[in-house]
C-alpha positions as CSV (number, residue, x, y, z in Angstrom):
1,M,108.6,20.7,64.5
2,Q,108.8,21.6,60.8
3,L,106.4,24.1,59.5
4,S,105.2,21.9,56.8
5,R,103.7,19.8,59.4
6,Y,101.0,22.5,59.7
7,L,101.5,23.9,56.0
8,P,101.7,21.0,53.4
9,I,101.8,23.6,50.9
10,L,105.6,24.0,52.0
11,D,106.0,20.7,51.0
12,W,104.5,20.2,47.6
13,G,105.2,23.5,46.6
14,R,109.0,23.3,46.5
15,R,108.4,20.9,43.6
16,Y,105.6,22.4,41.9
17,D,106.6,23.2,38.3
18,G,104.9,24.3,35.1
19,G,104.0,20.3,33.9
20,T,101.9,20.3,37.6
21,A,100.6,23.5,36.8
22,A,98.8,22.6,33.6
23,S,97.4,19.5,34.8
24,D,96.1,21.4,38.0
25,L,94.6,24.0,35.8
26,L,92.7,21.5,33.7
27,A,91.0,19.8,36.5
28,A,90.0,23.1,37.7
29,V,88.5,24.3,34.7
30,I,86.4,20.8,34.8
31,V,85.9,21.1,38.6
32,T,84.6,24.7,38.5
33,I,82.5,23.8,35.5
34,M,80.7,21.1,37.6
35,L,80.8,23.4,40.6
36,I,79.0,26.2,39.9
37,P,75.4,24.7,39.3
38,Q,75.9,22.5,42.4
39,S,77.1,25.5,44.8
40,L,73.6,26.8,43.8
41,A,71.9,23.7,44.2
42,Y,73.2,23.1,47.8
43,A,72.9,26.8,48.8
44,M,68.9,26.3,47.8
45,L,68.7,22.9,50.0
46,A,70.5,24.6,52.9
47,G,67.6,27.1,52.8
48,L,70.1,30.1,51.4
49,P,70.1,32.5,49.0
50,P,71.9,31.1,46.1
51,Q,74.7,33.8,45.9
52,I,76.1,32.1,49.0
53,G,77.0,28.6,47.7
54,L,78.9,30.6,45.5
55,Y,80.7,32.4,48.6
56,A,81.0,28.9,50.4
57,S,83.0,27.8,47.1
58,I,86.0,30.2,46.9
59,A,87.6,30.9,50.5
60,P,87.1,27.1,51.7
61,L,89.5,26.2,48.5
62,V,92.0,28.4,49.2
63,A,92.3,27.1,52.8
64,Y,92.2,23.9,52.0
65,A,95.0,24.3,49.5
66,L,97.3,26.0,52.4
67,F,96.4,23.4,54.8
68,G,95.4,20.3,53.3
69,T,97.3,16.9,52.8
70,S,94.8,15.1,50.2
71,R,96.6,16.1,46.5
72,T,92.8,15.6,45.2
73,L,90.2,16.4,47.7
74,A,87.6,19.0,46.5
75,V,85.8,21.4,49.4
76,G,82.7,22.9,49.0
77,P,79.0,22.5,49.8
78,V,77.7,18.9,49.9
79,A,74.8,17.6,50.2
80,V,74.2,15.9,53.8
81,V,75.8,18.8,55.6
82,S,73.6,21.1,53.7
83,L,70.8,19.5,55.2
84,M,72.1,19.4,58.6
85,T,72.7,23.3,58.0
86,A,69.0,23.6,57.0
87,A,68.0,21.6,60.1
88,A,70.1,23.7,62.8
89,A,69.6,26.9,61.1
90,S,66.1,26.6,61.1
91,K,66.0,26.6,65.0
92,V,66.8,30.1,64.9
93,G,65.0,31.7,62.2
94,L,62.8,31.3,58.9
95,A,64.9,30.2,55.6
96,G,66.4,33.0,54.3
97,S,66.0,35.7,57.1
98,P,68.7,37.7,58.1
99,E,68.7,35.6,61.6
100,Y,68.6,32.1,59.4
101,I,71.9,33.4,57.2
102,G,73.4,34.8,60.6
103,A,72.9,31.0,62.2
104,T,74.3,29.3,58.7
105,I,77.7,31.7,59.3
106,A,77.7,30.9,63.0
107,L,77.3,27.3,62.3
108,A,80.3,27.3,59.9
109,F,82.5,29.6,62.2
110,L,81.3,27.1,65.2
111,S,82.4,23.7,63.2
112,G,85.9,25.3,61.9
113,A,86.7,26.1,65.4
114,F,86.0,22.5,66.5
115,L,87.6,20.6,64.0
116,L,90.7,22.9,64.3
117,A,90.8,22.6,68.0
118,I,90.6,18.8,67.7
119,G,93.3,18.9,64.7
120,V,95.4,21.0,66.7
121,F,95.3,18.7,69.9
122,R,95.3,15.5,67.5
123,L,92.0,14.3,68.8
124,G,90.9,12.8,65.1
125,F,90.3,9.3,66.8
126,L,87.0,10.6,68.3
127,A,85.2,10.4,65.0
128,N,86.0,6.7,65.4
129,F,83.0,6.8,67.8
130,L,80.7,6.9,64.5
131,S,80.9,3.6,63.1
132,H,80.5,2.8,59.6
133,P,77.0,1.1,60.1
134,V,75.8,4.5,61.6
135,I,77.1,6.9,59.1
136,S,76.1,4.3,56.4
137,G,72.3,4.7,57.6
138,F,72.6,8.3,57.9
139,I,73.6,9.2,55.0
140,T,71.0,6.7,53.2
141,A,68.4,8.5,55.3
142,S,69.4,12.0,54.6
143,G,69.6,11.2,50.8
144,L,65.8,10.2,51.0
145,L,65.2,12.9,53.2
146,I,66.9,15.8,50.4
147,A,65.3,13.7,47.6
148,A,61.7,14.1,49.1
149,S,62.5,17.8,50.0
150,Q,63.5,18.3,46.7
151,L,60.2,17.2,45.1
152,K,58.4,20.5,45.9
153,H,60.8,22.4,43.5
154,L,60.5,19.9,41.0
155,L,56.8,20.0,41.0
156,G,56.2,23.4,41.7
157,V,53.9,22.6,44.5
158,P,54.3,24.1,48.3
159,A,55.5,21.8,51.0
160,E,57.0,22.0,54.2
161,G,58.2,19.1,56.8
162,D,61.6,18.8,58.4
163,T,60.6,14.7,58.3
164,L,59.6,12.2,55.8
165,V,56.3,12.1,57.1
166,E,55.6,15.4,57.3
167,L,57.1,16.1,53.6
168,V,55.0,13.3,52.1
169,G,51.7,14.4,53.9
170,S,52.5,18.0,52.7
171,L,53.2,16.9,49.2
172,A,50.1,14.9,49.1
173,G,47.6,17.7,50.1
174,S,49.1,20.3,47.6
175,I,50.0,17.8,44.7
176,R,47.0,18.6,42.4
177,A,48.3,22.5,42.0
178,F,51.6,21.4,40.6
179,S,52.9,23.5,37.6
180,L,52.7,21.7,34.3
181,P,55.8,24.0,32.5
182,T,57.6,23.3,36.2
183,A,57.3,19.3,35.9
184,I,58.3,19.1,32.5
185,I,61.4,21.1,33.3
186,G,62.0,19.2,36.2
187,L,61.2,15.5,35.4
188,G,62.7,16.1,32.0
189,G,65.9,17.1,33.5
190,L,65.9,14.5,36.1
191,A,65.7,11.9,33.4
192,F,68.2,13.2,31.7
193,L,70.8,13.7,34.6
194,F,69.8,9.7,35.5
195,W,70.7,8.7,31.7
196,S,74.0,11.1,31.3
197,R,75.3,8.9,34.1
198,R,75.3,5.8,32.1
199,G,74.4,6.6,28.4
200,L,76.1,9.8,27.6
201,Q,80.0,8.7,27.8
202,P,79.0,5.6,25.3
203,L,77.4,7.9,22.9
204,L,79.7,10.3,23.0
205,Q,82.5,7.5,22.4
206,K,80.4,6.8,18.8
207,L,80.8,9.7,17.9
208,G,84.6,9.5,17.9
209,L,85.6,11.4,20.9
210,A,88.2,9.8,23.2
211,A,87.3,8.0,26.2
212,R,88.9,10.3,28.9
213,A,87.3,13.5,26.8
214,A,83.9,11.7,26.4
215,G,84.1,11.0,30.5
216,M,84.9,14.3,31.2
217,L,81.9,15.9,29.1
218,A,79.5,13.0,30.5
219,K,80.2,14.4,34.1
220,A,79.2,18.0,32.9
221,G,75.6,16.7,32.0
222,P,74.5,19.5,34.9
223,V,75.9,22.0,33.1
224,L,74.1,20.9,30.0
225,V,70.6,20.7,31.7
226,V,71.5,24.1,33.7
227,A,72.3,26.0,29.9
228,A,69.1,24.3,28.4
229,S,66.6,25.0,31.1
230,T,67.9,28.4,31.4
231,F,67.6,28.8,27.7
232,A,63.9,27.9,27.7
233,V,62.5,29.8,30.2
234,W,64.4,32.9,28.9
235,A,63.3,32.1,25.3
236,L,59.6,31.0,26.3
237,D,58.8,33.6,29.4
238,L,58.2,30.5,31.4
239,D,58.7,32.4,34.7
240,E,55.5,34.1,33.8
241,H,53.6,30.6,33.7
242,G,54.6,29.4,37.3
243,V,58.1,28.4,36.6
244,R,60.2,29.6,39.5
245,T,63.7,30.7,39.1
246,V,66.9,31.7,41.1
247,G,65.9,35.3,39.9
248,E,68.5,38.2,40.5
249,I,72.0,37.0,42.2
250,P,74.1,39.9,43.2
251,Q,77.1,40.4,41.3
252,G,81.0,40.5,43.2
253,L,82.9,38.8,45.6
254,P,81.9,38.1,48.9
255,Q,82.7,40.7,51.5
256,L,84.4,39.8,54.9
257,T,81.9,39.0,57.3
258,L,82.1,38.5,61.1
259,P,79.6,35.9,62.9
260,A,77.1,38.0,64.8
261,V,77.7,36.9,68.6
262,D,74.6,35.8,69.9
263,L,75.0,33.4,73.2
264,G,71.5,32.0,73.1
265,A,71.9,31.4,69.5
266,W,75.4,29.8,69.6
267,T,74.1,27.6,72.8
268,A,71.2,26.1,70.5
269,L,73.8,25.9,67.2
270,A,76.8,24.0,69.3
271,L,75.2,20.5,69.1
272,P,74.4,20.6,65.6
273,A,78.1,22.1,64.7
274,V,79.8,19.2,66.5
275,L,77.4,16.6,64.7
276,L,77.9,18.2,61.1
277,S,81.8,18.6,61.9
278,I,82.1,14.9,62.7
279,V,79.8,13.9,60.0
280,G,81.8,16.3,57.3
281,F,85.0,14.9,58.4
282,V,84.5,11.5,58.3
283,E,83.1,11.8,54.6
284,S,85.9,14.1,53.7
285,V,88.8,11.7,55.1
286,S,87.0,8.5,53.5
287,V,87.0,9.9,50.1
288,A,90.5,11.6,50.6
289,Q,92.0,8.1,51.7
290,T,90.4,6.4,49.0
291,L,91.9,8.5,46.6
292,A,94.9,8.7,48.1
293,A,95.0,5.0,47.9
294,K,95.0,5.0,44.4
295,R,98.0,6.8,43.7
296,R,99.8,5.4,46.5
297,Q,100.0,8.5,48.5
298,R,98.6,9.4,52.3
299,I,97.0,11.7,54.0
300,D,97.4,13.0,57.7
301,P,93.6,12.6,59.3
302,D,94.8,15.1,62.2
303,Q,96.1,17.6,59.7
304,E,93.0,17.3,57.7
305,L,91.0,18.5,60.7
306,V,93.0,21.4,60.5
307,A,92.5,22.0,56.9
308,L,88.5,21.3,57.2
309,G,88.6,23.7,60.1
310,A,90.5,26.5,58.2
311,S,88.0,26.1,55.5
312,N,85.0,26.3,57.4
313,L,86.4,29.3,59.2
314,G,87.2,30.8,55.6
315,S,83.5,29.9,54.8
316,A,82.2,32.0,57.5
317,F,84.4,35.0,57.2
318,S,83.2,35.4,53.7
319,G,79.1,35.0,54.3
320,G,79.0,31.1,53.8
321,F,77.7,28.0,55.4
322,P,79.5,24.8,56.4
323,V,81.6,22.7,53.8
324,A,83.3,19.7,53.5
325,G,85.2,17.4,50.7
326,G,82.6,16.1,48.1
327,F,82.8,12.7,46.8
328,A,81.4,13.4,43.5
329,R,84.0,16.4,42.7
330,S,86.9,15.2,44.2
331,V,86.3,12.3,41.7
332,V,86.1,14.5,38.9
333,N,89.1,16.2,40.2
334,F,90.9,13.0,40.4
335,D,89.9,12.0,37.1
336,A,90.6,15.2,35.6
337,G,94.4,14.7,36.4
338,A,94.8,17.1,39.6
339,E,98.4,16.7,41.1
340,T,98.4,19.0,44.2
341,P,95.7,21.1,46.3
342,A,96.9,24.1,44.0
343,A,93.7,23.0,41.8
344,G,91.2,24.0,44.3
345,A,92.6,27.2,44.6
346,Y,92.7,27.8,40.7
347,T,88.8,26.3,41.1
348,A,88.1,29.3,43.8
349,V,89.6,31.5,41.1
350,G,87.2,30.2,38.5
351,I,84.4,30.4,41.1
352,A,85.1,34.3,42.1
353,L,85.3,35.2,38.2
354,A,81.7,33.5,38.0
355,A,80.5,35.4,40.8
356,L,82.0,38.6,39.2
357,F,80.6,38.1,35.7
358,L,78.2,35.1,35.1
359,T,75.4,35.7,37.7
360,P,73.2,37.2,35.1
361,L,73.2,34.5,33.1
362,I,71.4,32.5,35.3
363,H,68.7,34.7,36.5
364,D,66.5,32.3,34.6
365,L,68.0,29.2,36.3
366,P,64.7,27.4,37.1
367,N,64.6,25.8,40.7
368,A,63.2,22.9,39.4
369,T,66.6,22.1,37.2
370,L,68.6,22.5,40.4
371,A,66.1,20.5,42.2
372,A,66.7,17.6,39.5
373,T,70.4,18.0,40.0
374,I,70.3,17.4,43.7
375,I,68.3,14.3,43.8
376,V,70.6,12.7,41.2
377,A,73.5,13.6,43.3
378,V,72.2,12.5,46.5
379,L,70.1,9.1,45.6
380,S,73.5,7.6,44.4
381,L,74.3,8.1,48.1
382,V,71.5,5.9,48.9
383,D,72.3,2.2,49.9
384,L,69.6,0.2,51.0
385,T,71.3,-3.1,50.1
386,S,73.7,-2.2,53.0
387,L,70.7,-3.2,55.5
388,S,70.8,-6.9,54.2
389,R,74.6,-7.1,54.3
390,T,74.8,-5.7,57.8
391,W,71.9,-8.0,59.4
392,R,73.6,-11.2,57.9
393,Y,77.2,-10.1,59.2
394,S,75.9,-8.3,62.7
395,K,72.6,-8.0,64.1
396,T,73.6,-5.2,66.7
397,D,75.1,-3.2,63.9
398,F,72.0,-3.6,62.1
399,S,70.1,-2.4,64.9
400,A,72.2,0.8,64.9
401,M,72.1,1.0,61.3
402,A,68.1,0.4,61.2
403,A,67.4,2.8,64.3
404,T,69.5,5.6,62.4
405,I,67.4,5.4,59.3
406,L,64.2,5.1,60.8
407,L,64.9,8.1,63.4
408,T,66.4,10.3,60.9
409,L,63.7,9.9,58.4
410,A,61.0,10.4,61.1
411,M,62.4,12.5,63.6
412,G,65.0,14.4,61.6
413,V,68.7,14.5,61.3
414,E,70.0,15.4,64.6
415,A,67.5,12.8,66.6
416,G,68.5,10.1,63.9
417,I,72.5,10.7,64.2
418,V,72.5,11.1,67.9
419,A,70.4,7.8,68.3
420,G,73.0,6.1,65.9
421,V,75.9,7.3,67.9
422,G,74.5,6.6,71.4
423,L,73.1,2.9,69.8
424,S,77.0,2.3,68.6
425,L,78.6,3.0,71.9
426,A,75.8,1.2,73.9
427,F,76.5,-1.8,71.6
428,Y,80.6,-1.8,72.0
429,L,80.1,-1.2,75.8
430,Y,77.8,-4.2,75.8
431,R,80.0,-6.6,73.9
432,G,83.1,-5.3,75.9
433,S,81.4,-6.1,79.2
434,R,80.7,-9.7,78.3
435,P,84.0,-10.8,76.4
436,H,84.2,-14.1,74.6
437,V,85.9,-16.5,77.0
438,A,87.0,-19.9,76.0
439,I,88.3,-23.0,77.5
440,V,91.6,-24.0,75.3
441,G,93.3,-27.2,75.0
442,R,96.4,-28.1,72.8
443,V,95.9,-29.2,69.3
444,P,97.8,-32.8,69.0
445,G,101.1,-32.7,67.8
446,T,101.4,-28.6,67.9
447,E,102.0,-26.0,70.3
448,H,98.8,-24.1,69.5
449,F,95.9,-24.1,71.9
450,R,92.2,-23.6,70.6
451,N,88.9,-23.4,72.0
452,I,87.8,-26.9,73.2
453,L,84.0,-26.4,71.3
454,R,85.6,-25.9,67.9
455,H,88.9,-28.0,67.9
456,Q,89.9,-31.6,68.8
457,V,92.1,-30.8,71.4
458,E,94.3,-32.4,74.2
459,T,93.6,-31.2,77.7
460,V,94.9,-32.0,81.1
461,P,92.7,-32.8,84.0
462,G,93.5,-30.7,87.1
463,I,94.4,-28.0,84.7
464,L,91.5,-25.2,83.4
465,T,93.3,-23.0,80.8
466,I,90.7,-20.5,79.3
467,R,91.6,-17.2,77.0
468,V,89.9,-14.0,77.3
469,D,89.7,-12.4,74.1
470,E,89.2,-8.7,74.8
471,S,91.1,-5.8,77.1
472,L,90.5,-6.3,80.7
473,F,88.5,-3.0,81.9
474,F,86.0,-1.7,84.3
475,A,83.1,-3.0,82.3
476,N,84.0,-6.5,81.9
477,A,86.3,-7.1,85.1
478,R,83.3,-8.4,87.2
479,Y,81.9,-10.9,84.2
480,L,85.6,-12.4,84.2
481,E,85.4,-12.8,87.7
482,D,82.0,-14.6,87.5
483,T,83.0,-16.7,84.9
484,V,86.2,-17.9,86.7
485,Y,84.0,-19.0,89.6
486,D,81.4,-20.5,87.5
487,L,84.0,-22.9,85.8
488,V,85.9,-23.5,88.9
489,A,82.6,-24.5,90.9
490,Q,81.6,-26.9,87.9
491,N,85.0,-29.2,88.7
492,K,85.6,-29.8,92.2
493,S,89.4,-31.5,90.5
494,I,91.2,-28.5,89.4
495,R,94.3,-27.6,90.9
496,H,95.8,-25.1,88.5
497,L,93.8,-22.1,86.6
498,V,95.8,-20.4,83.8
499,L,94.7,-17.4,82.0
500,M,95.7,-16.8,78.6
501,C,96.1,-13.2,77.8
502,S,97.2,-13.3,74.1
503,A,94.2,-11.1,73.2
504,V,95.0,-8.8,76.5
505,N,96.0,-5.2,75.4
506,E,95.1,-3.9,78.4
507,V,94.5,-4.1,82.2
508,D,93.1,-1.0,83.8
509,A,93.0,-0.4,87.6
510,S,89.2,-2.1,88.0
511,A,90.5,-5.1,86.1
512,L,93.4,-5.2,88.3
513,E,91.2,-5.4,91.5
514,S,89.6,-8.1,89.9
515,L,92.8,-10.0,89.1
516,E,94.1,-9.6,92.8
517,T,90.3,-10.8,93.9
518,I,90.4,-13.8,91.6
519,N,93.7,-14.6,92.7
520,A,92.8,-14.6,96.6
521,R,89.4,-16.4,95.9
522,L,91.3,-19.0,94.1
523,K,93.5,-19.4,96.8
524,D,91.0,-19.9,99.5
525,A,90.0,-22.8,97.0
526,A,93.3,-24.2,96.9
527,V,93.7,-23.4,93.0
528,T,96.9,-21.5,92.1
529,F,95.9,-19.0,89.4
530,H,98.8,-18.4,86.7
531,L,99.2,-15.9,83.7
532,S,100.4,-16.9,80.4
533,E,101.5,-14.9,77.1
534,V,101.3,-11.6,79.0
535,K,102.2,-8.6,76.3
536,G,104.7,-6.5,77.2
537,P,103.1,-3.0,78.2
538,V,100.6,-5.2,80.1
539,M,103.5,-6.9,81.8
540,D,105.5,-3.5,82.2
541,R,101.8,-1.9,84.1
542,L,101.8,-5.2,86.2
543,Q,105.0,-5.0,87.5
544,R,104.4,-1.6,88.8
545,S,101.6,-3.1,90.7
546,H,101.6,-5.4,94.1
547,F,99.4,-7.9,92.1
548,L,102.7,-9.7,90.7
549,H,104.1,-10.1,94.4
550,V,100.7,-11.8,95.5
551,L,100.1,-14.1,92.7
552,T,99.8,-17.7,93.8
553,G,101.4,-19.1,90.7
554,N,103.4,-18.2,87.9
555,V,103.6,-15.9,84.8
556,Y,104.6,-18.3,81.8
557,L,105.8,-17.0,78.6
558,S,103.5,-19.3,76.3
559,Q,100.5,-21.3,76.8
560,H,102.7,-24.6,76.0
561,E,105.3,-23.6,78.6
562,A,102.6,-23.2,81.4
563,V,100.5,-26.5,80.4
564,S,104.0,-28.6,80.1
565,M,105.3,-27.3,83.4
566,L,102.2,-27.5,85.4
567,R,101.7,-31.2,84.0
568,A,104.7,-32.1,84.7
569,Q,104.1,-31.1,88.3
570,L,101.1,-33.0,88.4
571,E,102.5,-36.1,87.5
572,A,105.1,-35.8,89.9
573,E,102.3,-35.5,92.5
574,R,100.2,-38.4,90.7
575,P,99.9,-40.3,87.1
576,L,98.0,-38.7,84.8
577,D,96.1,-40.6,81.9
578,P,97.4,-39.0,78.8
579,K,94.6,-39.0,76.8
580,A,92.2,-37.6,79.4
581,S,89.9,-34.8,78.2
582,F,89.6,-32.0,80.6
583,G,86.2,-31.6,79.1
584,A,84.5,-34.8,80.8
585,D,85.5,-33.7,84.1
586,I,83.4,-30.5,83.6
């Protein structure tokens, strides 16, 4: 196997030239400017010192550049994973304590190891069990939780809580103690950031800037708020009037860190690590695939698992916390013209330089500004309209989505996503255990067979033709038996039963036993059992069994062939009314 399968840099690196490097460098500069305040903000969201946000934005980006297949995915701290990190680490220690920081490092390590393992063994399909309604509901609820948790920083009031009820109650009890200077900075920054998303680019274009340049500068809105609020605190000594700032941030690069081995803590963190790994992977791959499709490129989801695993291990060994691919940063990276993952490595260099030289400049950065940055970022993730769309399309998916939202808000992120996954699997098994079974007849003048309840079709007395629209496995085998027996019991004139298998992709051992039972019981009732339109892989397995040797009827290539031959057989035995409808016989 080619080494470039696991090190994609060996593939795109051979074609790397000066023009590509220039595009990547420009994108890196823009993303670095955006990532610095985001890194600080998401570290605060995770309950960590701000410098750890910078640490988590260096080694992971280099690791992804080596192992990633997306040309534009920007890896680093993201809102939902930061929230999940805070929820998990709080079980081990208080926010900001050495035990808490050690727990976040352990989470990054466990997450990285898990992602790397399932990537190497190509088990990425496991993430498919996290359905879209569940992940959409979880992200919506997480966005609301994150926004609510940042109101205390926005207003300068004390508040605690892991659920929406706790947060709202705590905020309500302390709202009278809000800090006016903090609220002015926080709410003012919030208003500007919301306005800049829609209004800044048109304004810059009116001032003469080209559309692309105006768009890039508009995305730097958080940097403008950071600079303005930091200057205001420094110039007016607002920190002496109740405005809390990030304070002194150590200068320098992260040191090599080894996660502390604590079996008790690791056991408590194992499930949260798996959950945040899956959420981070689903979010990252969704972004990567969306952006790759715009350039007609492709990504390898299993290799993305390896890349994200390496990124999280890099974060763990450099004192960071769990990371994933960020939507907003990746879109900026894409729009800025990044052509290879090297843009991420250049961004890592920019963050490293910021950690070395720029940290004194953000000593007076208000927490309220970071909170405003977080709120604006996460509220774009909230999509309550998806509830009505899902309700109209599928009540069961709506139930899983609504339960995920409500439980995440009421009981916390871990309970919400576990319940959502559990409900999705339960509904999947329920639907699979009760497959759609239709009596079919021939559409006049064609060789097509359709449901007699939906189409005007021709049927033949004495021949029951049914179609099962699901693979046959242990969960639905008994249901198929009961359905067949009920239909045969309703019509004593049935001589032949044809099971149309056009939608059957697999027959497991339990279903095979059920087919043998159906065949035997129909034989006792003087009904011949036939199959039609059996797919090749299914037929291969049936031929390795004893079933075809005891089958009372035949296996037909098409449903039309089955009915035509059986009709001819019945006509040879007795005349049939060509316009007779089987539906009238039931």
